[in-house]
C-alpha positions, 0 to 999 in steps of 0.5 A: 602666407599660412596663419601660423607664420602671419601671427609670428612676424614683424613687417620690416620697419627698423630692427626689432630689439631681438637683433640689436647685438652686443659688443663682443667681450671676454679675455679669449676675444680680446686676445684673438682680436690682438692676433688677428690685427697683429697678423693681418689674418683674414676670418670671415668673423671680422670681415662679414661682422658677425653677430656671434663673433664674440661667443664663437671666438670664446670656444675657440671656433673661427671661420675662414674663406678661401679662393679670394673674396670674388665670386662667380655667382650673384646671389641676391642675398650675398654681400660678397663680391661677384665678378672675375676672380683672382688666380689661385694662391697655391700657398693659401692652405699653408696660410690658413693652417698658419692662422690657425695655429696662431689663433690656437683654433679648437674647431675651424669653419673653412668656406670659400666663394664660388669658383666656377671658373676653374676647371676643378671649381676650386676643390683641389684647393679645398682638399689641400687646405684640409691637409694643411690644417691637419698637418699644422694642427693635428688637435683642430677638427673642421667643418668644410662649408662648401659650394655645390661645385655644379654637383660634380661628384669628382670635385665633392669626392676630394672633400669626402677623401680627406674627412672633415668632421662636417661638410656643410652646404647651404640651401638658403632658402625654400624651393620657391624662392631659390631662383630669385636668391640663389640666381645660379643655383638649383634646389634640387642639385644642392639636396643631391649634393648633400645626399651624395656626400652623406651616401659616400662617407661624409661623417656629418652633414649639414645645411643652413636656411635663411628666413624673412625673404617671404617664405611661408612656414609650410615651405620651411618645413617641407625644406627641413623634410627634404634635408632630412630625406638627404641624410642631413644631420644638423641645420641652421635657421636665421634671420636674413638681414639685406647687406645693402640697398642693392640686395633683396630686401627683408620682407619679415622679422620672424618672432623668436617664438616661431624660431623656437617652434622650427628648432622643435620640428627639426628635433622631432624630425630627427636632425642631431642639431637645430640651431634656430634663432634669429642671429644664427648663422651658418657657423653658430656653436659649430664646435658643437655639431661634431658630437 
């Protein structure tokens, strides 16, 4: 491990104070929470117990997951169930669009499980959902946080064609740890996906990585450099937290000053936005990333 990282991490002995989250409050949060409960709306914000839910909802931003809640992949960091997914719900695009309308969301982040079981890998539902949201919520902007679709251009083209304001695909970790952390994914393929999106018409591209899995500072910087070479505009960097004892353990808690250092390095590299902090998640401050 490089010296600079060793000085700016803590061993995983209980969560440090900067990872303690205040309960979400505020008029806008309370209003949206009531609507979610009343209409049984499903957001990643609530199901994932996101630490930034109050802040994001206060800004009129929320994240919705499509294509079910069972993934065909078994990443070592992710709390989503792995197995045989349910049948595609072709009414889902309208349901998501309706949820966004009820909640009066200004900026919606759409994401999904991997659907390697489907011939189109879910890309058709993806495109139909964006179109449904546009029809029902013409003023709402969107970010699509997509799987890699195994790098197949036809599936990626469907997302590019419906033109969300931001297309995001997460690297999640550094190259050395990819096989362990993202078992069925490939570091180079993810870079190729991001590069393809940018070169074929995506307005803005974005990616995210987690820290605390045993990566070194030099590896994080190399990953950021690779993302810039692929034309990525926005990067998010946050602390990995273990969803359960079955998942990969936290190797390090990264200190706030190290996150700040990565932010400064990223801005010097030319990223338009760098969100770097222990509690940062993929959709954190997502509404700002369209500008």
